[in-house]
SESE-998205 format. One record per residue (C-alpha): residue in one letter; residue number from 1; z, y, x. Coordinates in steps of 0.001 Angstrom, whole numbers. Layout:
N
<site A, NUM, <Z, Y, X>>
...
***
This chain:
398
<site M, 1, <-8, -10, 29>>
<site S, 2, <-1055, 3301, 1348>>
<site G, 3, <1783, 5601, 2666>>
<site M, 4, <4530, 3014, 2391>>
<site R, 5, <6009, 364, 4558>>
<site V, 6, <7558, -2772, 2964>>
<site H, 7, <9853, -4921, 5066>>
<site D, 8, <11277, -8349, 3833>>
<site D, 9, <14822, -9037, 5208>>
<site Q, 10, <17627, -11400, 4140>>
<site V, 11, <20277, -9477, 2180>>
<site P, 12, <23261, -8879, 4598>>
<site S, 13, <26443, -10457, 3088>>
<site V, 14, <28577, -7879, 1399>>
<site S, 15, <32188, -7740, 2214>>
<site T, 16, <35032, -7917, -353>>
<site A, 17, <35893, -4314, 396>>
<site Q, 18, <32342, -3213, -642>>
<site A, 19, <32469, -5158, -3952>>
<site D, 20, <34196, -3719, -6927>>
<site P, 21, <37314, -5865, -7181>>
<site G, 22, <37310, -5564, -10863>>
<site A, 23, <33439, -6710, -11423>>
<site S, 24, <32611, -10046, -12811>>
<site V, 25, <29148, -11517, -12946>>
<site R, 26, <28083, -14331, -15389>>
<site A, 27, <26382, -17220, -14008>>
<site P, 28, <22839, -17675, -15033>>
<site G, 29, <22364, -18992, -18693>>
<site A, 30, <19551, -19931, -20792>>
<site G, 31, <16369, -17889, -19845>>
<site S, 32, <17829, -16803, -16580>>
<site A, 33, <17250, -19810, -14145>>
<site R, 34, <18134, -19430, -10521>>
<site R, 35, <15330, -17861, -8697>>
<site L, 36, <14193, -15701, -5620>>
<site I, 37, <14488, -12083, -6290>>
<site R, 38, <12934, -9498, -3962>>
<site L, 39, <14950, -6423, -4543>>
<site G, 40, <13383, -3013, -3596>>
<site T, 41, <15305, -209, -1963>>
<site R, 42, <14941, 3039, -213>>
<site R, 43, <15766, 2895, 3502>>
<site S, 44, <18695, 5328, 3477>>
<site A, 45, <22257, 3963, 4170>>
<site L, 46, <23321, 5060, 670>>
<site A, 47, <20223, 3456, -1049>>
<site T, 48, <20662, 105, 975>>
<site T, 49, <24318, 135, 214>>
<site Q, 50, <23707, 452, -3523>>
<site A, 51, <20917, -2283, -3394>>
<site Q, 52, <23447, -4623, -1566>>
<site W, 53, <25995, -3850, -4400>>
<site V, 54, <23429, -5118, -6811>>
<site A, 55, <22270, -8134, -4602>>
<site H, 56, <25877, -9163, -4159>>
<site R, 57, <26452, -9616, -7879>>
<site L, 58, <22930, -11476, -8221>>
<site R, 59, <23865, -13720, -5553>>
<site A, 60, <27216, -14390, -6995>>
<site A, 61, <25418, -15497, -10010>>
<site G, 62, <23435, -17944, -7970>>
<site H, 63, <20171, -16344, -7320>>
<site E, 64, <18561, -15934, -3942>>
<site V, 65, <17989, -12323, -3027>>
<site R, 66, <15907, -10709, -487>>
<site L, 67, <16100, -7052, 388>>
<site V, 68, <12729, -5191, 485>>
<site E, 69, <12886, -1604, 2278>>
<site V, 70, <10366, 700, 739>>
<site T, 71, <9789, 4054, 2526>>
<site T, 72, <9216, 6994, 125>>
<site F, 73, <7696, 10431, 706>>
<site G, 74, <10889, 11938, -307>>
<site D, 75, <12713, 9997, 2459>>
<site T, 76, <10348, 11358, 5067>>
<site S, 77, <9611, 15051, 3946>>
<site Q, 78, <12202, 17571, 4902>>
<site A, 79, <10728, 20298, 2535>>
<site A, 80, <12913, 21378, -427>>
<site L, 81, <12813, 19069, -3335>>
<site T, 82, <11715, 21649, -5839>>
<site T, 83, <8376, 21955, -3544>>
<site I, 84, <7573, 18318, -3323>>
<site G, 85, <8008, 17187, -7114>>
<site G, 86, <11560, 16964, -7494>>
<site T, 87, <13885, 13920, -7110>>
<site G, 88, <11099, 11804, -8955>>
<site V, 89, <9444, 11405, -5470>>
<site F, 90, <12295, 9099, -4590>>
<site A, 91, <11209, 6604, -7469>>
<site G, 92, <7568, 6712, -7195>>
<site A, 93, <6982, 4337, -4232>>
<site L, 94, <9493, 1867, -5583>>
<site R, 95, <7871, 1850, -8969>>
<site A, 96, <4370, 1310, -7216>>
<site A, 97, <5830, -1634, -5385>>
<site L, 98, <6819, -3108, -8575>>
<site L, 99, <3777, -2743, -10377>>
<site E, 100, <1841, -4238, -7354>>
<site H, 101, <4219, -7140, -7300>>
<site D, 102, <5480, -6417, -3919>>
<site I, 103, <9020, -6607, -5305>>
<site D, 104, <10594, -7845, -8391>>
<site V, 105, <13482, -5386, -9002>>
<site A, 106, <13947, -1788, -7858>>
<site V, 107, <17440, -269, -7568>>
<site H, 108, <17500, 3564, -8169>>
<site S, 109, <19994, 6193, -8313>>
<site L, 110, <19619, 7008, -12046>>
<site K, 111, <19801, 10728, -11545>>
<site D, 112, <16706, 10418, -9337>>
<site L, 113, <14612, 8324, -12062>>
<site P, 114, <12210, 10448, -14075>>
<site V, 115, <13017, 10559, -17946>>
<site V, 116, <9426, 9779, -18816>>
<site P, 117, <9056, 6000, -19106>>
<site Q, 118, <6645, 4284, -16654>>
<site P, 119, <4243, 1998, -18453>>
<site G, 120, <4832, -1444, -17461>>
<site L, 121, <8287, -1187, -16253>>
<site V, 122, <11835, -1444, -17922>>
<site V, 123, <15315, -447, -16791>>
<site A, 124, <16776, -3991, -17296>>
<site A, 125, <20336, -3160, -16328>>
<site V, 126, <22544, -9, -16006>>
<site P, 127, <25768, -1298, -14211>>
<site V, 128, <29109, 379, -14569>>
<site R, 129, <29138, 3833, -13403>>
<site E, 130, <30920, 5340, -10411>>
<site D, 131, <32892, 8472, -10979>>
<site P, 132, <30029, 11113, -11715>>
<site R, 133, <31706, 14169, -10360>>
<site D, 134, <30606, 16422, -7506>>
<site A, 135, <32581, 16656, -4223>>
<site L, 136, <33019, 19328, -1683>>
<site V, 137, <33221, 18782, 2037>>
<site A, 138, <34509, 21907, 3625>>
<site R, 139, <35747, 23011, 7031>>
<site D, 140, <39426, 22906, 7660>>
<site G, 141, <40080, 20944, 4425>>
<site L, 142, <39355, 23947, 2239>>
<site T, 143, <38564, 23728, -1509>>
<site L, 144, <36116, 26165, -3192>>
<site G, 145, <38616, 28548, -4037>>
<site E, 146, <39909, 28767, -581>>
<site L, 147, <36653, 29458, 880>>
<site P, 148, <36256, 33142, 2031>>
<site P, 149, <33378, 35232, 374>>
<site G, 150, <30335, 34923, 2350>>
<site S, 151, <31029, 31310, 3427>>
<site T, 152, <27846, 29041, 3682>>
<site V, 153, <27612, 26260, 1207>>
<site G, 154, <24789, 23683, 1515>>
<site T, 155, <23191, 22170, -1365>>
<site G, 156, <19496, 21185, -2314>>
<site S, 157, <20388, 21234, -5971>>
<site P, 158, <19539, 24120, -8153>>
<site R, 159, <22137, 22757, -10637>>
<site R, 160, <24908, 23101, -8032>>
<site S, 161, <23674, 26474, -7056>>
<site A, 162, <23743, 27625, -10657>>
<site Q, 163, <27123, 26589, -11324>>
<site L, 164, <28604, 27961, -8115>>
<site A, 165, <27291, 31293, -9353>>
<site A, 166, <29391, 30820, -12425>>
<site L, 167, <32540, 30540, -10456>>
<site G, 168, <32103, 33997, -8966>>
<site L, 169, <33305, 33209, -5512>>
<site G, 170, <30759, 35222, -3542>>
<site L, 171, <29532, 32172, -1690>>
<site V, 172, <26215, 31983, 108>>
<site V, 173, <24112, 28913, -859>>
<site Q, 174, <21804, 27492, 1826>>
<site D, 175, <19231, 24804, 1060>>
<site I, 176, <20054, 21453, 2868>>
<site R, 177, <18100, 18076, 3017>>
<site G, 178, <18758, 14930, 4659>>
<site N, 179, <21053, 11804, 4030>>
<site V, 180, <24766, 11862, 3667>>
<site D, 181, <25512, 11546, 7483>>
<site T, 182, <23188, 14614, 8115>>
<site R, 183, <24899, 16868, 5384>>
<site L, 184, <28400, 16082, 6585>>
<site A, 185, <27364, 16596, 10238>>
<site A, 186, <26295, 20132, 9266>>
<site V, 187, <29934, 20947, 8168>>
<site H, 188, <31455, 19160, 11297>>
<site S, 189, <29132, 20937, 13702>>
<site G, 190, <29991, 24466, 12258>>
<site R, 191, <26358, 25087, 10831>>
<site Y, 192, <27749, 25313, 7310>>
<site D, 193, <31156, 26054, 5912>>
<site A, 194, <30756, 23293, 3221>>
<site V, 195, <28504, 21064, 1513>>
<site L, 196, <28275, 19743, -2048>>
<site L, 197, <27494, 15984, -2766>>
<site A, 198, <27963, 13379, -5354>>
<site R, 199, <31387, 11840, -5137>>
<site A, 200, <29735, 8517, -6033>>
<site G, 201, <27693, 8562, -2771>>
<site L, 202, <30698, 9324, -676>>
<site S, 203, <32698, 6615, -2302>>
<site R, 204, <29955, 4024, -2021>>
<site L, 205, <29410, 4812, 1646>>
<site G, 206, <33350, 4509, 2195>>
<site R, 207, <33516, 8266, 3294>>
<site L, 208, <35351, 9748, 183>>
<site K, 209, <38471, 10735, 2428>>
<site E, 210, <36051, 13427, 3837>>
<site A, 211, <35834, 15083, 735>>
<site T, 212, <38219, 18016, 558>>
<site Q, 213, <38029, 18545, -3387>>
<site V, 214, <36510, 16783, -6213>>
<site L, 215, <35218, 19175, -8836>>
<site D, 216, <36389, 18972, -12292>>
<site P, 217, <33490, 18895, -14831>>
<site I, 218, <34914, 22198, -16322>>
<site Q, 219, <33834, 23649, -13079>>
<site M, 220, <30760, 21901, -12377>>
<site L, 221, <29040, 19447, -14736>>
<site P, 222, <27127, 16545, -12754>>
<site A, 223, <23398, 15895, -12838>>
<site P, 224, <22329, 13530, -15974>>
<site G, 225, <22937, 10069, -14995>>
<site Q, 226, <24803, 10910, -11749>>
<site G, 227, <27075, 8050, -10451>>
<site A, 228, <24996, 5481, -12285>>
<site L, 229, <22387, 2837, -10913>>
<site A, 230, <19206, 1845, -12783>>
<site V, 231, <17985, -1606, -12004>>
<site E, 232, <14200, -1690, -12940>>
<site C, 233, <11777, -4542, -13253>>
<site R, 234, <8440, -5221, -14728>>
<site A, 235, <8289, -5253, -18614>>
<site D, 236, <6540, -8625, -18613>>
<site D, 237, <8840, -10275, -16186>>
<site T, 238, <11305, -11811, -18655>>
<site A, 239, <12780, -14096, -16036>>
<site T, 240, <13982, -11278, -13736>>
<site A, 241, <14954, -9240, -16743>>
<site A, 242, <17191, -12054, -17804>>
<site A, 243, <18827, -12585, -14448>>
<site V, 244, <19467, -8801, -14043>>
<site A, 245, <20734, -8350, -17734>>
<site P, 246, <24431, -9481, -16970>>
<site L, 247, <24975, -6307, -14806>>
<site D, 248, <24332, -4005, -17783>>
<site D, 249, <27342, -2037, -18890>>
<site A, 250, <27017, -1146, -22415>>
<site D, 251, <29277, 2062, -22195>>
<site T, 252, <27610, 3264, -19257>>
<site R, 253, <24290, 2931, -20722>>
<site T, 254, <25397, 4598, -24050>>
<site C, 255, <26722, 7574, -21946>>
<site V, 256, <23485, 8009, -19569>>
<site T, 257, <21212, 7510, -22581>>
<site A, 258, <22747, 10667, -24090>>
<site E, 259, <22380, 12608, -20969>>
<site R, 260, <18878, 11560, -20246>>
<site S, 261, <17866, 12296, -23861>>
<site L, 262, <19121, 15768, -23393>>
<site L, 263, <17195, 16115, -20209>>
<site A, 264, <14064, 14723, -21830>>
<site A, 265, <14279, 17121, -24868>>
<site L, 266, <14659, 20093, -22576>>
<site E, 267, <11454, 19138, -20776>>
<site A, 268, <12960, 19871, -17448>>
<site G, 269, <12725, 18105, -14132>>
<site C, 270, <15632, 16539, -12299>>
<site T, 271, <15772, 19538, -9923>>
<site A, 272, <16299, 22058, -12879>>
<site P, 273, <19758, 23829, -13277>>
<site I, 274, <20841, 21493, -15814>>
<site G, 275, <24202, 19613, -15848>>
<site A, 276, <25300, 16984, -18564>>
<site L, 277, <28159, 14628, -18895>>
<site A, 278, <28531, 12108, -21710>>
<site E, 279, <32102, 10378, -22201>>
<site L, 280, <33546, 7901, -24812>>
<site C, 281, <36725, 9183, -26273>>
<site E, 282, <39169, 8353, -28997>>
<site G, 283, <38069, 9902, -32386>>
<site V, 284, <39784, 9344, -35838>>
<site G, 285, <39664, 5750, -36040>>
<site D, 286, <36695, 5094, -33841>>
<site L, 287, <35289, 5707, -30668>>
<site E, 288, <33243, 8974, -30437>>
<site L, 289, <30711, 10085, -27916>>
<site S, 290, <31191, 13520, -26419>>
<site L, 291, <28220, 15173, -24564>>
<site R, 292, <28944, 18421, -22594>>
<site A, 293, <25783, 20386, -20963>>
<site F, 294, <25284, 23456, -18751>>
<site V, 295, <22098, 25317, -18373>>
<site G, 296, <21792, 28478, -16301>>
<site T, 297, <19738, 30508, -13933>>
<site V, 298, <20027, 29663, -10004>>
<site D, 299, <20900, 33397, -9393>>
<site G, 300, <23728, 33394, -11898>>
<site S, 301, <22319, 36013, -14208>>
<site A, 302, <22680, 33886, -17303>>
<site Q, 303, <24181, 30585, -18274>>
<site L, 304, <24865, 28442, -21313>>
<site R, 305, <27605, 25833, -21996>>
<site R, 306, <27497, 23699, -25013>>
<site S, 307, <28855, 20432, -26227>>
<site V, 308, <28622, 17977, -29188>>
<site V, 309, <30419, 15137, -30504>>
<site G, 310, <28847, 12226, -32601>>
<site S, 311, <28389, 8488, -32885>>
<site P, 312, <28039, 6250, -29834>>
<site E, 313, <25508, 4300, -31865>>
<site R, 314, <22973, 7101, -31693>>
<site P, 315, <23230, 8465, -28113>>
<site E, 316, <19527, 9757, -28056>>
<site R, 317, <20000, 11770, -31214>>
<site L, 318, <23089, 13371, -29817>>
<site G, 319, <21258, 14433, -26629>>
<site R, 320, <18214, 15787, -28781>>
<site D, 321, <20566, 17778, -30927>>
<site L, 322, <22419, 19440, -28124>>
<site A, 323, <19066, 20107, -26349>>
<site R, 324, <17869, 21922, -29552>>
<site R, 325, <21079, 23875, -29678>>
<site L, 326, <20540, 25050, -26036>>
<site L, 327, <16949, 25874, -26500>>
<site S, 328, <17790, 27799, -29671>>
<site D, 329, <20294, 29864, -27756>>
<site G, 330, <17916, 30864, -25003>>
<site A, 331, <17781, 28320, -22421>>
<site G, 332, <13925, 27832, -22488>>
<site Q, 333, <13461, 31398, -21130>>
<site W, 334, <14911, 30809, -17681>>
<site S, 335, <13311, 29919, -14411>>
<site T, 336, <14687, 27589, -11671>>
<site A, 337, <13533, 29487, -8718>>
<site A, 338, <15873, 31351, -6347>>
<site P, 339, <15635, 32284, -2563>>
<site S, 340, <17425, 30067, -249>>
<site G, 341, <20308, 32047, 1435>>
<site A, 342, <20928, 34237, -1593>>
<site P, 343, <24305, 35206, -2337>>
<site V, 344, <26005, 33541, -5410>>
<site H, 345, <27417, 36151, -7777>>
<site P, 346, <29503, 35899, -10917>>
<site V, 347, <27776, 36061, -14265>>
<site P, 348, <28079, 39713, -15665>>
<site E, 349, <29681, 39612, -18869>>
<site A, 350, <26884, 41621, -20577>>
<site S, 351, <24118, 39194, -19548>>
<site R, 352, <25897, 36043, -20638>>
<site L, 353, <24505, 34428, -23804>>
<site H, 354, <27256, 33561, -26248>>
<site P, 355, <27343, 31155, -29093>>
<site T, 356, <25710, 31858, -32322>>
<site D, 357, <27977, 32549, -35271>>
<site D, 358, <27961, 28985, -36595>>
<site V, 359, <29378, 27587, -33358>>
<site V, 360, <32947, 27655, -32719>>
<site D, 361, <34144, 29022, -29214>>
<site I, 362, <36825, 26826, -27669>>
<site D, 363, <38836, 26581, -24476>>
<site D, 364, <41317, 24069, -22955>>
<site S, 365, <44306, 25216, -24778>>
<site H, 366, <42809, 25745, -28417>>
<site H, 367, <40534, 22559, -28081>>
<site H, 368, <42839, 19856, -26951>>
<site G, 369, <44083, 17398, -29825>>
<site Q, 370, <42601, 19818, -32712>>
<site G, 371, <40150, 17292, -33801>>
<site G, 372, <37274, 19788, -33134>>
<site G, 373, <35732, 17439, -30373>>
<site P, 374, <36924, 15882, -27200>>
<site A, 375, <39146, 17871, -24965>>
<site P, 376, <37751, 18340, -21364>>
<site P, 377, <39287, 16130, -18744>>
<site P, 378, <42488, 17629, -17243>>
<site A, 379, <42497, 19335, -13916>>
<site D, 380, <43707, 16759, -11443>>
<site A, 381, <45260, 16915, -7963>>
<site E, 382, <41672, 16739, -6446>>
<site A, 383, <40521, 19901, -8251>>
<site G, 384, <40928, 23296, -6792>>
<site Q, 385, <41757, 26713, -8201>>
<site A, 386, <38506, 28373, -8511>>
<site S, 387, <37953, 30339, -11713>>
<site H, 388, <36669, 28525, -14568>>
<site P, 389, <33304, 29536, -16030>>
<site E, 390, <32389, 30377, -19574>>
<site P, 391, <34174, 27942, -22224>>
<site L, 392, <31989, 25502, -24100>>
<site A, 393, <30995, 25762, -27702>>
<site T, 394, <31172, 22438, -29364>>
<site E, 395, <29925, 21145, -32605>>
<site R, 396, <30131, 17672, -34382>>
<site V, 397, <26993, 15632, -35295>>
<site S, 398, <27530, 13079, -37901>>
***
């Protein structure tokens, strides 16, 4: 295949420390006979670790697994993601390898997977999700609230840049590319004062102790699907789909389906300044699905935060409903562009878009336990003291 290297290697054994101690894998049943599965992955340490996590569970179920390394354009280019097609560039080569029968299964970070379905392929499993929050790695053990104004924060994500703007800390955002090691080295060398990464990646690589703060979603909502994996195979390969199916976690799939439905309805790419987090929570008698979202401009000139609560049986509808609310409130008019190195400023009160009259404004103290929707997660010891952005406006979808 042009522009891609595929290498067959036996999957290394995965130590007990790498495996989820609470995970269980069912042995193959009817329709999922033991077989050789060629599992495709990007070449980065994080992607390989994620692939080994899946391979370990498939092997525990009795399948033979071989790891196939696929080099993607997103791995080799150092250009900003917004200039080379967004995070979908990481999935393209893996999907091509699937369709050309060079691999049987591809393991993706779900947040990197385009929301538009790929003809001929199916996401056969969405395993249990890691903590989806963002993490800060800063010099001298500092949190966001402790970084002096003018400090440089590295991120390649317009979503993170936009939400930093809402915190009003006077930080300077610098674009950064590269793997986790490269980004952490930028802080340790003094090139950056801090970098923002997904907590899940640090955890999977065993480097979570290097995080100086884990950000509460009230401060920074994660990318849709962040922390989750997608295990994809050919739609007509029923044997592989049956082998992979036991890895699927129903609760995780429900939550990420709502988040990705929102993203699809907003017609935005994965690098657009959109954050979303769906959570299952206790309702009145039954579980409810809460979905929170952020849309804003990278330069901090405008932002919207909205949430809805509805039935977990209809996650797609919940995502579409919240997207319609955001678009009706003005989200569709904003651009994702912002110059690298631009200072991040607080959102002026006059330029904020506030909820329409039929949506009730809420904050932590008014919302918790009042039956008007799910309470935001409490700030924990990992969260810093940076100021909170505009409160969410919540509605209930029946």
